[in-house]
SETI-300485 format. One record per residue (C-alpha): residue in one letter; residue number from 1; x, y, z; chain. Coordinates in Angstrom, 3 decimals. Example, Ala and Ser with C-alpha at 12.3 -4.5 7.8 and 13.67 -1.06 7.14 Angstrom:
REM SETI-300485
+--------+-----+----------+----------+----------+--------+
! residu ! num !       px !       py !       pz ! chaine !
+--------+-----+----------+----------+----------+--------+
!      A !   1 !   12.300 !   -4.500 !    7.800 !      A !
!      S !   2 !   13.670 !   -1.060 !    7.140 !      A !
+--------+-----+----------+----------+----------+--------+
//
This chain:
REM SETI-300485
+--------+-----+----------+----------+----------+--------+
! residu ! num !       px !       py !       pz ! chaine !
+--------+-----+----------+----------+----------+--------+
!      M !   1 !  104.248 !  140.369 !   43.167 !      A !
!      S !   2 !  104.413 !  142.028 !   46.539 !      A !
!      V !   3 !  106.457 !  144.561 !   48.466 !      A !
!      K !   4 !  108.177 !  141.610 !   50.172 !      A !
!      D !   5 !  109.186 !  140.221 !   46.774 !      A !
!      V !   6 !  110.818 !  143.507 !   45.783 !      A !
!      A !   7 !  112.576 !  143.921 !   49.137 !      A !
!      G !   8 !  113.777 !  140.312 !   48.911 !      A !
!      F !   9 !  115.130 !  140.977 !   45.427 !      A !
!      M !  10 !  117.065 !  143.989 !   46.728 !      A !
!      L !  11 !  118.504 !  141.948 !   49.591 !      A !
!      N !  12 !  119.527 !  139.110 !   47.267 !      A !
!      E !  13 !  121.255 !  141.565 !   44.939 !      A !
!      I !  14 !  123.321 !  142.912 !   47.833 !      A !
!      K !  15 !  124.257 !  139.410 !   48.954 !      A !
!      K !  16 !  125.191 !  138.437 !   45.397 !      A !
!      N !  17 !  127.096 !  141.614 !   44.417 !      A !
!      G !  18 !  128.250 !  143.055 !   47.733 !      A !
!      S !  19 !  126.423 !  146.330 !   47.145 !      A !
!      L !  20 !  123.312 !  147.768 !   45.526 !      A !
!      P !  21 !  123.526 !  151.187 !   43.865 !      A !
!      Q !  22 !  120.369 !  153.267 !   44.022 !      A !
!      V !  23 !  121.040 !  154.756 !   40.585 !      A !
!      G !  24 !  118.901 !  152.909 !   38.059 !      A !
!      L !  25 !  117.370 !  150.611 !   40.674 !      A !
!      A !  26 !  113.894 !  152.127 !   40.354 !      A !
!      D !  27 !  113.947 !  151.357 !   36.622 !      A !
!      V !  28 !  114.971 !  147.755 !   37.307 !      A !
!      I !  29 !  112.210 !  147.383 !   39.897 !      A !
!      K !  30 !  109.628 !  148.864 !   37.533 !      A !
!      D !  31 !  110.658 !  146.541 !   34.702 !      A !
!      K !  32 !  110.891 !  143.435 !   36.870 !      A !
!      F !  33 !  108.003 !  143.939 !   39.313 !      A !
!      G !  34 !  105.747 !  146.698 !   37.981 !      A !
!      K !  35 !  105.083 !  150.394 !   38.295 !      A !
!      E !  36 !  103.218 !  150.039 !   41.598 !      A !
!      F !  37 !  106.576 !  149.672 !   43.381 !      A !
!      V !  38 !  108.033 !  152.982 !   42.170 !      A !
!      F !  39 !  106.840 !  156.555 !   41.845 !      A !
!      E !  40 !  107.751 !  159.656 !   39.925 !      A !
!      T !  41 !  109.003 !  162.620 !   41.937 !      A !
!      T !  42 !  108.031 !  166.218 !   41.294 !      A !
!      H !  43 !  111.306 !  166.491 !   39.368 !      A !
!      K !  44 !  110.121 !  163.681 !   37.046 !      A !
!      T !  45 !  112.666 !  161.149 !   38.292 !      A !
!      L !  46 !  111.695 !  157.589 !   39.116 !      A !
!      T !  47 !  112.349 !  156.435 !   42.668 !      A !
!      I !  48 !  111.628 !  153.420 !   44.849 !      A !
!      D !  49 !  108.282 !  153.532 !   46.626 !      A !
!      R !  50 !  108.487 !  154.140 !   50.368 !      A !
!      K !  51 !  106.566 !  150.951 !   51.178 !      A !
!      V !  52 !  109.325 !  148.946 !   49.449 !      A !
!      L !  53 !  112.027 !  150.796 !   51.376 !      A !
!      R !  54 !  110.197 !  150.236 !   54.679 !      A !
!      E !  55 !  109.968 !  146.496 !   53.997 !      A !
!      F !  56 !  113.606 !  146.388 !   52.907 !      A !
!      N !  57 !  114.658 !  148.095 !   56.137 !      A !
!      K !  58 !  112.734 !  145.445 !   58.105 !      A !
!      I !  59 !  114.473 !  142.494 !   56.458 !      A !
!      K !  60 !  117.989 !  143.766 !   55.720 !      A !
!      G !  61 !  119.422 !  143.369 !   59.213 !      A !
!      D !  62 !  122.075 !  145.458 !   60.902 !      A !
!      D !  63 !  124.974 !  144.374 !   58.690 !      A !
!      I !  64 !  123.657 !  146.124 !   55.547 !      A !
!      L !  65 !  124.185 !  149.869 !   55.604 !      A !
!      W !  66 !  123.311 !  152.845 !   53.424 !      A !
!      D !  67 !  126.357 !  154.686 !   52.071 !      A !
!      K !  68 !  125.198 !  158.251 !   51.518 !      A !
!      D !  69 !  128.345 !  159.290 !   49.640 !      A !
!      R !  70 !  128.164 !  156.423 !   47.125 !      A !
!      C !  71 !  124.320 !  156.261 !   47.100 !      A !
!      C !  72 !  124.254 !  152.518 !   47.629 !      A !
!      W !  73 !  123.602 !  149.818 !   50.178 !      A !
!      H !  74 !  126.396 !  147.453 !   51.130 !      A !
+--------+-----+----------+----------+----------+--------+
//
């Protein structure tokens, strides 16, 4: 698995569901792709690795946006 695989998964989920909530996504990525694509913050919460987010931002295009209030992409 690669960073591109994880970013592609995220993009496909948005296309399939219309949005992608950030809550719980790191757990899904860890279970599906492995722990190398997530990291634990100083507050002991699991989050998406920055390299995945950078790749996702490269492939998502201009029509997918981050909704800060709802903590999701759509």
